[in-house]
N, CA and C atoms of all chains as a GROMACS GRO file, in nm:
protein
  630
    1MET      N    1   0.009   3.833   7.162
    1MET     CA    2   0.028   3.739   7.049
    1MET      C    3   0.028   3.598   7.108
    2ALA      N    4  -0.071   3.520   7.072
    2ALA     CA    5  -0.084   3.384   7.126
    2ALA      C    6   0.020   3.292   7.065
    3SER      N    7   0.080   3.204   7.145
    3SER     CA    8   0.177   3.106   7.094
    3SER      C    9   0.106   2.996   7.020
    4THR      N   10   0.155   2.958   6.904
    4THR     CA   11   0.090   2.852   6.826
    4THR      C   12   0.174   2.725   6.826
    5ALA      N   13   0.264   2.710   6.922
    5ALA     CA   14   0.350   2.592   6.924
    5ALA      C   15   0.265   2.468   6.943
    6ALA      N   16   0.296   2.360   6.867
    6ALA     CA   17   0.223   2.234   6.881
    6ALA      C   18   0.259   2.172   7.014
    7VAL      N   19   0.157   2.125   7.086
    7VAL     CA   20   0.179   2.068   7.219
    7VAL      C   21   0.180   1.916   7.208
    8PRO      N   22   0.281   1.850   7.267
    8PRO     CA   23   0.279   1.703   7.261
    8PRO      C   24   0.159   1.644   7.334
    9PHE      N   25   0.117   1.523   7.293
    9PHE     CA   26  -0.007   1.467   7.348
    9PHE      C   27  -0.002   1.450   7.499
   10TRP      N   28   0.118   1.418   7.554
   10TRP     CA   29   0.125   1.395   7.695
   10TRP      C   30   0.112   1.527   7.775
   11ARG      N   31   0.157   1.635   7.712
   11ARG     CA   32   0.147   1.765   7.778
   11ARG      C   33   0.000   1.808   7.786
   12SER      N   34  -0.073   1.784   7.677
   12SER     CA   35  -0.214   1.825   7.675
   12SER      C   36  -0.295   1.736   7.767
   13ALA      N   37  -0.243   1.615   7.801
   13ALA     CA   38  -0.315   1.528   7.894
   13ALA      C   39  -0.278   1.563   8.040
   14GLY      N   40  -0.196   1.663   8.056
   14GLY     CA   41  -0.162   1.708   8.193
   14GLY      C   42  -0.035   1.650   8.249
   15MET      N   43   0.045   1.583   8.168
   15MET     CA   44   0.169   1.520   8.217
   15MET      C   45   0.285   1.613   8.193
   16THR      N   46   0.385   1.609   8.286
   16THR     CA   47   0.504   1.693   8.266
   16THR      C   48   0.609   1.613   8.188
   17TYR      N   49   0.714   1.682   8.140
   17TYR     CA   50   0.815   1.614   8.063
   17TYR      C   51   0.888   1.508   8.146
   18ILE      N   52   0.916   1.544   8.274
   18ILE     CA   53   0.989   1.449   8.359
   18ILE      C   54   0.912   1.319   8.376
   19THR      N   55   0.777   1.334   8.396
   19THR     CA   56   0.695   1.215   8.412
   19THR      C   57   0.701   1.130   8.285
   20TYR      N   58   0.685   1.198   8.171
   20TYR     CA   59   0.689   1.130   8.039
   20TYR      C   60   0.822   1.056   8.024
   21SER      N   61   0.933   1.127   8.052
   21SER     CA   62   1.064   1.070   8.034
   21SER      C   63   1.085   0.948   8.125
   22ASN      N   64   1.036   0.959   8.251
   22ASN     CA   65   1.050   0.847   8.343
   22ASN      C   66   0.967   0.726   8.303
   23ILE      N   67   0.846   0.753   8.248
   23ILE     CA   68   0.765   0.642   8.204
   23ILE      C   69   0.836   0.571   8.088
   24CYS      N   70   0.889   0.647   7.992
   24CYS     CA   71   0.962   0.588   7.879
   24CYS      C   72   1.080   0.502   7.929
   25ALA      N   73   1.155   0.557   8.027
   25ALA     CA   74   1.272   0.487   8.076
   25ALA      C   75   1.230   0.357   8.146
   26ASN      N   76   1.122   0.360   8.224
   26ASN     CA   77   1.074   0.238   8.291
   26ASN      C   78   1.033   0.132   8.191
   27LEU      N   79   0.965   0.175   8.084
   27LEU     CA   80   0.920   0.082   7.982
   27LEU      C   81   1.041   0.013   7.918
   28VAL      N   82   1.146   0.095   7.889
   28VAL     CA   83   1.265   0.037   7.825
   28VAL      C   84   1.333  -0.061   7.923
   29ARG      N   85   1.340  -0.020   8.050
   29ARG     CA   86   1.405  -0.109   8.150
   29ARG      C   87   1.334  -0.242   8.159
   30ASN      N   88   1.201  -0.239   8.149
   30ASN     CA   89   1.126  -0.366   8.158
   30ASN      C   90   1.150  -0.457   8.042
   31CYS      N   91   1.201  -0.403   7.930
   31CYS     CA   92   1.223  -0.487   7.814
   31CYS      C   93   1.366  -0.534   7.801
   32LEU      N   94   1.443  -0.520   7.908
   32LEU     CA   95   1.583  -0.565   7.903
   32LEU      C   96   1.593  -0.710   7.936
   33LYS      N   97   1.705  -0.772   7.895
   33LYS     CA   98   1.734  -0.910   7.930
   33LYS      C   99   1.800  -0.910   8.066
   34GLU      N  100   1.785  -1.022   8.140
   34GLU     CA  101   1.862  -1.038   8.262
   34GLU      C  102   2.009  -1.056   8.226
   35PRO      N  103   2.112  -1.020   8.300
   35PRO     CA  104   2.107  -0.949   8.429
   35PRO      C  105   2.091  -0.799   8.420
   36TYR      N  106   2.092  -0.746   8.295
   36TYR     CA  107   2.086  -0.598   8.280
   36TYR      C  108   1.960  -0.541   8.337
   37LYS      N  109   1.852  -0.618   8.331
   37LYS     CA  110   1.724  -0.565   8.380
   37LYS      C  111   1.728  -0.540   8.531
   38SER      N  112   1.775  -0.641   8.609
   38SER     CA  113   1.777  -0.622   8.755
   38SER      C  114   1.879  -0.514   8.792
   39GLU      N  115   1.990  -0.506   8.715
   39GLU     CA  116   2.089  -0.400   8.744
   39GLU      C  117   2.025  -0.264   8.722
   40ALA      N  118   1.955  -0.248   8.613
   40ALA     CA  119   1.897  -0.118   8.583
   40ALA      C  120   1.788  -0.081   8.686
   41ILE      N  121   1.706  -0.177   8.721
   41ILE     CA  122   1.600  -0.147   8.819
   41ILE      C  123   1.663  -0.114   8.954
   42GLY      N  124   1.767  -0.189   8.994
   42GLY     CA  125   1.833  -0.158   9.119
   42GLY      C  126   1.901  -0.023   9.118
   43ARG      N  127   1.957   0.014   9.004
   43ARG     CA  128   2.028   0.141   8.991
   43ARG      C  129   1.934   0.259   9.011
   44GLU      N  130   1.811   0.244   8.971
   44GLU     CA  131   1.719   0.357   8.969
   44GLU      C  132   1.630   0.366   9.094
   45LYS      N  133   1.656   0.278   9.193
   45LYS     CA  134   1.574   0.282   9.315
   45LYS      C  135   1.609   0.408   9.393
   46VAL      N  136   1.508   0.470   9.451
   46VAL     CA  137   1.529   0.590   9.534
   46VAL      C  138   1.481   0.560   9.675
   47HIS      N  139   1.563   0.588   9.772
   47HIS     CA  140   1.523   0.570   9.911
   47HIS      C  141   1.481   0.703   9.969
   48PHE      N  142   1.364   0.708  10.031
   48PHE     CA  143   1.330   0.834  10.096
   48PHE      C  144   1.251   0.807  10.222
   49SER      N  145   1.248   0.906  10.306
   49SER     CA  146   1.175   0.894  10.429
   49SER      C  147   1.075   1.009  10.437
   50ALA      N  148   0.951   0.979  10.470
   50ALA     CA  149   0.846   1.078  10.474
   50ALA      C  150   0.804   1.102  10.617
   51THR      N  151   0.799   1.227  10.658
   51THR     CA  152   0.760   1.261  10.796
   51THR      C  153   0.636   1.347  10.794
   52LYS      N  154   0.529   1.300  10.862
   52LYS     CA  155   0.410   1.382  10.873
   52LYS      C  156   0.428   1.480  10.988
   53TRP      N  157   0.383   1.601  10.968
   53TRP     CA  158   0.392   1.704  11.071
   53TRP      C  159   0.254   1.741  11.119
   54ALA      N  160   0.240   1.760  11.250
   54ALA     CA  161   0.113   1.806  11.305
   54ALA      C  162   0.142   1.901  11.422
   55ASP      N  163   0.076   2.016  11.423
   55ASP     CA  164   0.099   2.114  11.527
   55ASP      C  165   0.247   2.155  11.538
   56GLY      N  166   0.311   2.165  11.425
   56GLY     CA  167   0.451   2.207  11.425
   56GLY      C  168   0.547   2.101  11.480
   57LYS      N  169   0.498   1.979  11.502
   57LYS     CA  170   0.587   1.874  11.552
   57LYS      C  171   0.590   1.759  11.455
   58PRO      N  172   0.708   1.699  11.437
   58PRO     CA  173   0.713   1.584  11.347
   58PRO      C  174   0.658   1.461  11.414
   59GLN      N  175   0.578   1.387  11.339
   59GLN     CA  176   0.530   1.256  11.387
   59GLN      C  177   0.634   1.152  11.349
   60LYS      N  178   0.598   1.028  11.372
   60LYS     CA  179   0.693   0.918  11.345
   60LYS      C  180   0.725   0.912  11.196
   61PRO      N  181   0.855   0.914  11.159
   61PRO     CA  182   0.888   0.905  11.017
   61PRO      C  183   0.873   0.761  10.966
   62SER      N  184   0.850   0.751  10.837
   62SER     CA  185   0.842   0.614  10.780
   62SER      C  186   0.946   0.603  10.672
   63ASN      N  187   1.011   0.489  10.663
   63ASN     CA  188   1.114   0.469  10.561
   63ASN      C  189   1.055   0.400  10.439
   64PHE      N  190   1.086   0.451  10.322
   64PHE     CA  191   1.030   0.395  10.203
   64PHE      C  192   1.140   0.354  10.106
   65PHE      N  193   1.104   0.258  10.027
   65PHE     CA  194   1.188   0.214   9.916
   65PHE      C  195   1.110   0.255   9.795
   66PHE      N  196   1.156   0.355   9.728
   66PHE     CA  197   1.075   0.411   9.619
   66PHE      C  198   1.119   0.360   9.487
   67SER      N  199   1.035   0.285   9.424
   67SER     CA  200   1.068   0.239   9.291
   67SER      C  201   0.976   0.311   9.194
   68LEU      N  202   1.036   0.382   9.099
   68LEU     CA  203   0.957   0.465   9.007
   68LEU      C  204   0.856   0.383   8.928
   69LYS      N  205   0.882   0.255   8.918
   69LYS     CA  206   0.793   0.167   8.840
   69LYS      C  207   0.654   0.166   8.901
   70LEU      N  208   0.647   0.176   9.034
   70LEU     CA  209   0.517   0.162   9.098
   70LEU      C  210   0.435   0.292   9.096
   71PHE      N  211   0.503   0.405   9.080
   71PHE     CA  212   0.433   0.531   9.088
   71PHE      C  213   0.462   0.612   8.962
   72PRO      N  214   0.385   0.587   8.855
   72PRO     CA  215   0.416   0.658   8.731
   72PRO      C  216   0.391   0.805   8.741
   73ILE      N  217   0.288   0.848   8.805
   73ILE     CA  218   0.260   0.991   8.814
   73ILE      C  219   0.289   1.036   8.957
   74VAL      N  220   0.400   1.106   8.976
   74VAL     CA  221   0.439   1.146   9.109
   74VAL      C  222   0.476   1.291   9.103
   75SER      N  223   0.439   1.365   9.208
   75SER     CA  224   0.468   1.509   9.204
   75SER      C  225   0.604   1.538   9.264
   76ILE      N  226   0.686   1.438   9.294
   76ILE     CA  227   0.817   1.460   9.350
   76ILE      C  228   0.920   1.436   9.239
   77CYS      N  229   1.021   1.522   9.230
   77CYS     CA  230   1.130   1.494   9.138
   77CYS      C  231   1.235   1.417   9.217
   78CYS      N  232   1.268   1.297   9.175
   78CYS     CA  233   1.367   1.220   9.248
   78CYS      C  234   1.490   1.200   9.164
   79PHE      N  235   1.605   1.243   9.216
   79PHE     CA  236   1.731   1.221   9.143
   79PHE      C  237   1.807   1.116   9.220
   80SER      N  238   1.813   0.996   9.168
   80SER     CA  239   1.876   0.890   9.247
   80SER      C  240   2.027   0.895   9.238
   81ARG      N  241   2.082   0.958   9.132
   81ARG     CA  242   2.227   0.954   9.114
   81ARG      C  243   2.295   1.069   9.186
   82SER      N  244   2.232   1.185   9.192
   82SER     CA  245   2.302   1.298   9.249
   82SER      C  246   2.247   1.326   9.389
   83ARG      N  247   2.332   1.382   9.471
   83ARG     CA  248   2.284   1.410   9.606
   83ARG      C  249   2.209   1.542   9.606
   84VAL      N  250   2.081   1.537   9.581
   84VAL     CA  251   2.000   1.656   9.576
   84VAL      C  252   1.899   1.650   9.688
   85TRP      N  253   1.898   1.746   9.771
   85TRP     CA  254   1.799   1.752   9.879
   85TRP      C  255   1.676   1.821   9.825
   86LEU      N  256   1.564   1.758   9.837
   86LEU     CA  257   1.442   1.819   9.788
   86LEU      C  258   1.336   1.806   9.895
   87ARG      N  259   1.294   1.916   9.945
   87ARG     CA  260   1.183   1.912  10.043
   87ARG      C  261   1.059   1.953   9.969
   88HIS      N  262   0.967   1.867   9.960
   88HIS     CA  263   0.844   1.895   9.890
   88HIS      C  264   0.728   1.876   9.983
   89ALA      N  265   0.657   1.981  10.011
   89ALA     CA  266   0.546   1.970  10.102
   89ALA      C  267   0.424   1.910  10.034
   90ILE      N  268   0.377   1.798  10.079
   90ILE     CA  269   0.258   1.735  10.020
   90ILE      C  270   0.152   1.744  10.128
   91GLY      N  271   0.069   1.843  10.117
   91GLY     CA  272  -0.031   1.858  10.221
   91GLY      C  273   0.042   1.895  10.349
   92ASP      N  274   0.029   1.818  10.452
   92ASP     CA  275   0.098   1.852  10.577
   92ASP      C  276   0.214   1.756  10.606
   93SER      N  277   0.263   1.685  10.508
   93SER     CA  278   0.380   1.602  10.535
   93SER      C  279   0.498   1.653  10.456
   94VAL      N  280   0.618   1.634  10.509
   94VAL     CA  281   0.739   1.682  10.441
   94VAL      C  282   0.820   1.560  10.404
   95CYS      N  283   0.860   1.557  10.280
   95CYS     CA  284   0.931   1.443  10.230
   95CYS      C  285   1.075   1.482  10.202
   96THR      N  286   1.171   1.408  10.254
   96THR     CA  287   1.310   1.439  10.231
   96THR      C  288   1.371   1.330  10.145
   97VAL      N  289   1.429   1.368  10.032
   97VAL     CA  290   1.487   1.271   9.942
   97VAL      C  291   1.637   1.280   9.951
   98VAL      N  292   1.702   1.168   9.978
   98VAL     CA  293   1.846   1.170   9.987
   98VAL      C  294   1.906   1.111   9.859
   99MET      N  295   3.011   1.038   6.252
   99MET     CA  296   2.875   1.095   6.243
   99MET      C  297   2.785   1.025   6.343
  100VAL      N  298   2.690   1.101   6.394
  100VAL     CA  299   2.594   1.044   6.490
  100VAL      C  300   2.455   1.069   6.437
  101ILE      N  301   2.370   0.965   6.440
  101ILE     CA  302   2.232   0.984   6.397
  101ILE      C  303   2.144   0.974   6.520
  102VAL      N  304   2.069   1.082   6.553
  102VAL     CA  305   1.989   1.081   6.672
  102VAL      C  306   1.843   1.086   6.637
  103PRO      N  307   1.760   1.022   6.722
  103PRO     CA  308   1.612   1.021   6.695
  103PRO      C  309   1.546   1.144   6.758
  104ALA      N  310   1.553   1.256   6.685
  104ALA     CA  311   1.490   1.380   6.739
  104ALA      C  312   1.339   1.371   6.722
  105THR      N  313   1.266   1.449   6.798
  105THR     CA  314   1.121   1.449   6.786
  105THR      C  315   1.078   1.498   6.650
  106THR      N  316   1.165   1.577   6.584
  106THR     CA  317   1.133   1.625   6.453
  106THR      C  318   1.182   1.533   6.342
  107GLY      N  319   1.233   1.416   6.381
  107GLY     CA  320   1.281   1.320   6.281
  107GLY      C  321   1.424   1.279   6.306
  108GLN      N  322   1.474   1.182   6.227
  108GLN     CA  323   1.614   1.138   6.238
  108GLN      C  324   1.704   1.252   6.199
  109MET      N  325   1.803   1.278   6.283
  109MET     CA  326   1.894   1.388   6.254
  109MET      C  327   2.037   1.340   6.255
  110GLY      N  328   2.113   1.372   6.150
  110GLY     CA  329   2.253   1.334   6.141
  110GLY      C  330   2.341   1.447   6.188
  111ILE      N  331   2.440   1.418   6.270
  111ILE     CA  332   2.528   1.522   6.318
  111ILE      C  333   2.671   1.493   6.274
  112LEU      N  334   2.729   1.584   6.195
  112LEU     CA  335   2.866   1.571   6.149
  112LEU      C  336   2.949   1.681   6.212
  113PRO      N  337   3.082   1.669   6.210
  113PRO     CA  338   3.164   1.780   6.262
  113PRO      C  339   3.130   1.908   6.189
  114GLY      N  340   3.121   2.020   6.262
  114GLY     CA  341   3.087   2.144   6.198
  114GLY      C  342   2.938   2.170   6.193
  115HIS      N  343   2.862   2.082   6.257
  115HIS     CA  344   2.715   2.103   6.262
  115HIS      C  345   2.683   2.231   6.338
  116VAL      N  346   2.577   2.298   6.293
  116VAL     CA  347   2.538   2.422   6.360
  116VAL      C  348   2.498   2.387   6.505
  117PRO      N  349   2.533   2.473   6.603
  117PRO     CA  350   2.497   2.446   6.740
  117PRO      C  351   2.347   2.426   6.754
  118THR      N  352   2.311   2.313   6.814
  118THR     CA  353   2.168   2.271   6.818
  118THR      C  354   2.132   2.214   6.954
  119ILE      N  355   2.008   2.232   6.991
  119ILE     CA  356   1.953   2.156   7.105
  119ILE      C  357   1.833   2.081   7.048
  120ALA      N  358   1.836   1.951   7.059
  120ALA     CA  359   1.723   1.875   7.001
  120ALA      C  360   1.663   1.783   7.109
  121GLU      N  361   1.530   1.785   7.118
  121GLU     CA  362   1.465   1.692   7.210
  121GLU      C  363   1.454   1.558   7.138
  122LEU      N  364   1.485   1.448   7.211
  122LEU     CA  365   1.487   1.318   7.147
  122LEU      C  366   1.361   1.240   7.184
  123LYS      N  367   1.316   1.157   7.091
  123LYS     CA  368   1.205   1.067   7.119
  123LYS      C  369   1.262   0.928   7.136
  124PRO      N  370   1.188   0.833   7.191
  124PRO     CA  371   1.239   0.697   7.207
  124PRO      C  372   1.277   0.643   7.069
  125GLY      N  373   1.402   0.599   7.054
  125GLY     CA  374   1.443   0.553   6.924
  125GLY      C  375   1.591   0.513   6.920
  126LEU      N  376   1.637   0.491   6.802
  126LEU     CA  377   1.772   0.437   6.780
  126LEU      C  378   1.875   0.549   6.763
  127LEU      N  379   1.984   0.534   6.836
  127LEU     CA  380   2.098   0.626   6.822
  127LEU      C  381   2.208   0.548   6.758
  128SER      N  382   2.263   0.596   6.645
  128SER     CA  383   2.376   0.519   6.588
  128SER      C  384   2.500   0.609   6.572
  129VAL      N  385   2.610   0.556   6.620
  129VAL     CA  386   2.738   0.629   6.616
  129VAL      C  387   2.824   0.563   6.508
  130HIS      N  388   2.856   0.641   6.403
  130HIS     CA  389   2.933   0.591   6.291
  130HIS      C  390   3.075   0.642   6.301
  131GLU      N  391   3.173   0.547   6.317
  131GLU     CA  392   3.313   0.591   6.317
  131GLU      C  393   3.381   0.518   6.203
  132GLY      N  394   3.395   0.581   6.090
  132GLY     CA  395   3.448   0.511   5.970
  132GLY      C  396   3.344   0.410   5.928
  133ASN      N  397   3.384   0.282   5.925
  133ASN     CA  398   3.287   0.179   5.888
  133ASN      C  399   3.224   0.113   6.009
  134ASP      N  400   3.266   0.158   6.130
  134ASP     CA  401   3.220   0.096   6.256
  134ASP      C  402   3.093   0.164   6.301
  135VAL      N  403   2.984   0.089   6.320
  135VAL     CA  404   2.858   0.147   6.367
  135VAL      C  405   2.823   0.088   6.503
  136LYS      N  406   2.796   0.179   6.600
  136LYS     CA  407   2.748   0.130   6.729
  136LYS      C  408   2.608   0.181   6.746
  137LYS      N  409   2.515   0.090   6.780
  137LYS     CA  410   2.376   0.128   6.794
  137LYS      C  411   2.330   0.120   6.938
  138TYR      N  412   2.254   0.217   6.980
  138TYR     CA  413   2.198   0.220   7.114
  138TYR      C  414   2.050   0.255   7.103
  139PHE      N  415   1.970   0.205   7.198
  139PHE     CA  416   1.832   0.251   7.204
  139PHE      C  417   1.822   0.354   7.316
  140ILE      N  418   1.763   0.471   7.280
  140ILE     CA  419   1.748   0.580   7.377
  140ILE      C  420   1.604   0.586   7.424
  141SER      N  421   1.583   0.599   7.559
  141SER     CA  422   1.445   0.605   7.603
  141SER      C  423   1.383   0.742   7.576
  142SER      N  424   1.460   0.846   7.595
  142SER     CA  425   1.417   0.984   7.561
  142SER      C  426   1.530   1.071   7.616
  143GLY      N  427   1.536   1.195   7.578
  143GLY     CA  428   1.642   1.281   7.627
  143GLY      C  429   1.665   1.399   7.537
  144PHE      N  430   1.788   1.447   7.537
  144PHE     CA  431   1.823   1.564   7.457
  144PHE      C  432   1.958   1.543   7.391
  145ALA      N  433   1.978   1.610   7.275
  145ALA     CA  434   2.109   1.613   7.211
  145ALA      C  435   2.150   1.757   7.199
  146PHE      N  436   2.273   1.783   7.246
  146PHE     CA  437   2.328   1.921   7.237
  146PHE      C  438   2.445   1.914   7.142
  147VAL      N  439   2.446   2.000   7.042
  147VAL     CA  440   2.564   2.012   6.955
  147VAL      C  441   2.625   2.148   6.984
  148HIS      N  442   2.755   2.144   7.019
  148HIS     CA  443   2.822   2.270   7.056
  148HIS      C  444   2.899   2.322   6.937
  149SER      N  445   2.944   2.451   6.949
  149SER     CA  446   3.007   2.513   6.836
  149SER      C  447   3.148   2.458   6.810
  150ASN      N  448   3.206   2.382   6.906
  150ASN     CA  449   3.339   2.326   6.883
  150ASN      C  450   3.330   2.183   6.829
  151SER      N  451   3.219   2.150   6.768
  151SER     CA  452   3.196   2.017   6.709
  151SER      C  453   3.190   1.906   6.811
  152TYR      N  454   3.155   1.937   6.932
  152TYR     CA  455   3.129   1.834   7.033
  152TYR      C  456   2.977   1.816   7.044
  153ALA      N  457   2.932   1.696   7.053
  153ALA     CA  458   2.791   1.673   7.072
  153ALA      C  459   2.770   1.593   7.199
  154ASP      N  460   2.672   1.634   7.281
  154ASP     CA  461   2.638   1.562   7.402
  154ASP      C  462   2.503   1.498   7.383
  155ILE      N  463   2.493   1.370   7.414
  155ILE     CA  464   2.364   1.304   7.409
  155ILE      C  465   2.327   1.268   7.553
  156LEU      N  466   2.215   1.325   7.601
  156LEU     CA  467   2.170   1.296   7.736
  156LEU      C  468   2.046   1.209   7.726
  157ALA      N  469   2.053   1.096   7.792
  157ALA     CA  470   1.935   1.008   7.790
  157ALA      C  471   1.918   0.944   7.924
  158VAL      N  472   1.796   0.916   7.966
  158VAL     CA  473   1.777   0.849   8.092
  158VAL      C  474   1.824   0.704   8.081
  159GLU      N  475   1.783   0.637   7.970
  159GLU     CA  476   1.831   0.500   7.946
  159GLU      C  477   1.885   0.494   7.805
  160ALA      N  478   2.008   0.444   7.792
  160ALA     CA  479   2.064   0.421   7.660
  160ALA      C  480   2.121   0.278   7.664
  161VAL      N  481   2.062   0.188   7.589
  161VAL     CA  482   2.105   0.048   7.599
  161VAL      C  483   2.150  -0.002   7.465
  162PRO      N  484   2.261  -0.082   7.462
  162PRO     CA  485   2.299  -0.147   7.335
  162PRO      C  486   2.184  -0.244   7.296
  163LEU      N  487   2.165  -0.259   7.164
  163LEU     CA  488   2.050  -0.337   7.117
  163LEU      C  489   2.049  -0.478   7.164
  164ASP      N  490   2.173  -0.536   7.185
  164ASP     CA  491   2.171  -0.678   7.222
  164ASP      C  492   2.123  -0.703   7.363
  165ARG      N  493   2.097  -0.595   7.437
  165ARG     CA  494   2.048  -0.615   7.574
  165ARG      C  495   1.894  -0.614   7.580
  166ILE      N  496   1.832  -0.598   7.464
  166ILE     CA  497   1.684  -0.586   7.461
  166ILE      C  498   1.625  -0.723   7.434
  167ASP      N  499   1.520  -0.757   7.507
  167ASP     CA  500   1.452  -0.886   7.493
  167ASP      C  501   1.336  -0.873   7.397
  168PRO      N  502   1.341  -0.932   7.277
  168PRO     CA  503   1.238  -0.912   7.178
  168PRO      C  504   1.101  -0.964   7.223
  169ALA      N  505   1.100  -1.070   7.301
  169ALA     CA  506   0.971  -1.126   7.346
  169ALA      C  507   0.898  -1.027   7.435
  170GLN      N  508   0.975  -0.963   7.525
  170GLN     CA  509   0.914  -0.862   7.613
  170GLN      C  510   0.860  -0.745   7.532
  171VAL      N  511   0.930  -0.708   7.425
  171VAL     CA  512   0.888  -0.594   7.343
  171VAL      C  513   0.753  -0.626   7.279
  172GLN      N  514   0.742  -0.750   7.223
  172GLN     CA  515   0.615  -0.787   7.158
  172GLN      C  516   0.502  -0.789   7.259
  173LYS      N  517   0.534  -0.846   7.377
  173LYS     CA  518   0.431  -0.856   7.480
  173LYS      C  519   0.384  -0.716   7.520
  174GLY      N  520   0.483  -0.625   7.542
  174GLY     CA  521   0.446  -0.489   7.581
  174GLY      C  522   0.367  -0.418   7.473
  175LEU      N  523   0.404  -0.442   7.347
  175LEU     CA  524   0.335  -0.374   7.237
  175LEU      C  525   0.187  -0.418   7.236
  176SER      N  526   0.161  -0.548   7.244
  176SER     CA  527   0.020  -0.592   7.235
  176SER      C  528  -0.054  -0.546   7.361
  177GLU      N  529   0.015  -0.548   7.478
  177GLU     CA  530  -0.053  -0.505   7.600
  177GLU      C  531  -0.094  -0.358   7.595
  178PHE      N  532  -0.005  -0.275   7.546
  178PHE     CA  533  -0.036  -0.133   7.543
  178PHE      C  534  -0.131  -0.095   7.430
  179THR      N  535  -0.126  -0.169   7.319
  179THR     CA  536  -0.225  -0.147   7.214
  179THR      C  537  -0.364  -0.174   7.267
  180GLN      N  538  -0.375  -0.283   7.347
  180GLN     CA  539  -0.505  -0.315   7.406
  180GLN      C  540  -0.547  -0.206   7.504
  181LYS      N  541  -0.450  -0.157   7.585
  181LYS     CA  542  -0.481  -0.054   7.686
  181LYS      C  543  -0.528   0.073   7.614
  182LEU      N  544  -0.468   0.104   7.500
  182LEU     CA  545  -0.502   0.224   7.428
  182LEU      C  546  -0.648   0.215   7.380
  183ASN      N  547  -0.689   0.097   7.342
  183ASN     CA  548  -0.827   0.081   7.291
  183ASN      C  549  -0.927   0.091   7.404
  184SER      N  550  -0.886   0.047   7.525
  184SER     CA  551  -0.984   0.049   7.632
  184SER      C  552  -0.966   0.166   7.728
  185ALA      N  553  -0.874   0.259   7.695
  185ALA     CA  554  -0.848   0.371   7.786
  185ALA      C  555  -0.962   0.470   7.785
  186SER      N  556  -0.991   0.526   7.905
  186SER     CA  557  -1.099   0.619   7.915
  186SER      C  558  -1.053   0.763   7.939
  187SER      N  559  -0.981   0.786   8.049
  187SER     CA  560  -0.939   0.924   8.079
  187SER      C  561  -0.826   0.965   7.992
  188ASP      N  562  -0.806   1.097   7.981
  188ASP     CA  563  -0.696   1.154   7.902
  188ASP      C  564  -0.561   1.098   7.946
  189LEU      N  565  -0.542   1.091   8.077
  189LEU     CA  566  -0.414   1.044   8.130
  189LEU      C  567  -0.387   0.900   8.094
  190ASP      N  568  -0.494   0.814   8.105
  190ASP     CA  569  -0.477   0.674   8.067
  190ASP      C  570  -0.443   0.661   7.920
  191LYS      N  571  -0.512   0.746   7.839
  191LYS     CA  572  -0.484   0.739   7.695
  191LYS      C  573  -0.341   0.778   7.668
  192ALA      N  574  -0.294   0.885   7.738
  192ALA     CA  575  -0.156   0.932   7.717
  192ALA      C  576  -0.056   0.823   7.757
  193GLU      N  577  -0.080   0.762   7.873
  193GLU     CA  578   0.014   0.656   7.918
  193GLU      C  579   0.017   0.540   7.820
  194ALA      N  580  -0.104   0.499   7.773
  194ALA     CA  581  -0.109   0.388   7.678
  194ALA      C  582  -0.040   0.428   7.548
  195GLN      N  583  -0.060   0.553   7.506
  195GLN     CA  584   0.005   0.598   7.382
  195GLN      C  585   0.155   0.596   7.394
  196ILE      N  586   0.204   0.640   7.512
  196ILE     CA  587   0.349   0.638   7.538
  196ILE      C  588   0.398   0.494   7.528
  197GLY      N  589   0.323   0.401   7.591
  197GLY     CA  590   0.364   0.261   7.585
  197GLY      C  591   0.371   0.208   7.444
  198VAL      N  592   0.269   0.244   7.363
  198VAL     CA  593   0.271   0.196   7.224
  198VAL      C  594   0.388   0.258   7.148
  199ASP      N  595   0.413   0.388   7.169
  199ASP     CA  596   0.525   0.455   7.101
  199ASP      C  597   0.658   0.391   7.134
  200VAL      N  598   0.682   0.371   7.264
  200VAL     CA  599   0.811   0.316   7.306
  200VAL      C  600   0.832   0.177   7.252
  201HIS      N  601   0.726   0.091   7.266
  201HIS     CA  602   0.742  -0.047   7.221
  201HIS      C  603   0.755  -0.059   7.071
  202SER      N  604   0.681   0.028   6.994
  202SER     CA  605   0.700   0.020   6.848
  202SER      C  606   0.839   0.068   6.808
  203ALA      N  607   0.891   0.171   6.882
  203ALA     CA  608   1.029   0.217   6.853
  203ALA      C  609   1.127   0.107   6.883
  204LEU      N  610   1.107   0.036   6.996
  204LEU     CA  611   1.195  -0.076   7.033
  204LEU      C  612   1.189  -0.182   6.924
  205ASN      N  613   1.069  -0.211   6.879
  205ASN     CA  614   1.047  -0.313   6.774
  205ASN      C  615   1.122  -0.278   6.646
  206SER      N  616   1.104  -0.152   6.600
  206SER     CA  617   1.171  -0.117   6.475
  206SER      C  618   1.320  -0.106   6.492
  207ALA      N  619   1.368  -0.072   6.612
  207ALA     CA  620   1.512  -0.071   6.634
  207ALA      C  621   1.569  -0.212   6.626
  208LEU      N  622   1.493  -0.312   6.678
  208LEU     CA  623   1.542  -0.450   6.674
  208LEU      C  624   1.537  -0.510   6.535
  209THR      N  625   1.434  -0.474   6.460
  209THR     CA  626   1.416  -0.536   6.328
  209THR      C  627   1.480  -0.455   6.218
  210GLY      N  628   1.502  -0.325   6.241
  210GLY     CA  629   1.555  -0.238   6.132
  210GLY      C  630   1.703  -0.253   6.112
   0.00000   0.00000   0.00000
């Protein structure tokens, strides 16, 4: 029995709910007045370090300042408020989110 | 009473409401306590109504209306309307549509 549930436009365009929700949140944050705007943007920054691996050995890690504003479509789930360790293999690099 | 912007429309929640899980769309959340009304703009999220008459509203961003800059809203609305007209791929169209939806919701929250 095929499901006939209506699919939201963003889902049919290949976007996940988390991506949709984060885009909405970023748009709202951009429309805030100062100082609330800078507070909100600072609150949602995620720091992560990405390490490329080759031949089973880690290469030099790089430190990043991840602002969701710059990367609307990202395959990593980042939780900036809770301490969630997420190792997501992207090709041959491993990303650790603190 | 709490009025939440569910994807299926504005929904009012009173004590004794049937347990519900509702997905929210960008819109206005109003909390009515007697004659006192507090309004917040929600970016998106969920509303859970429990059987003990407790309701949880989960949102990524919930801002009081006075923190919203109307000029930015207008600018965003015209920018995304333009993007929607010139968008080519499905993903671009979806992003532009989201932009239009959020900014029009912000607009009606500010003016309504």
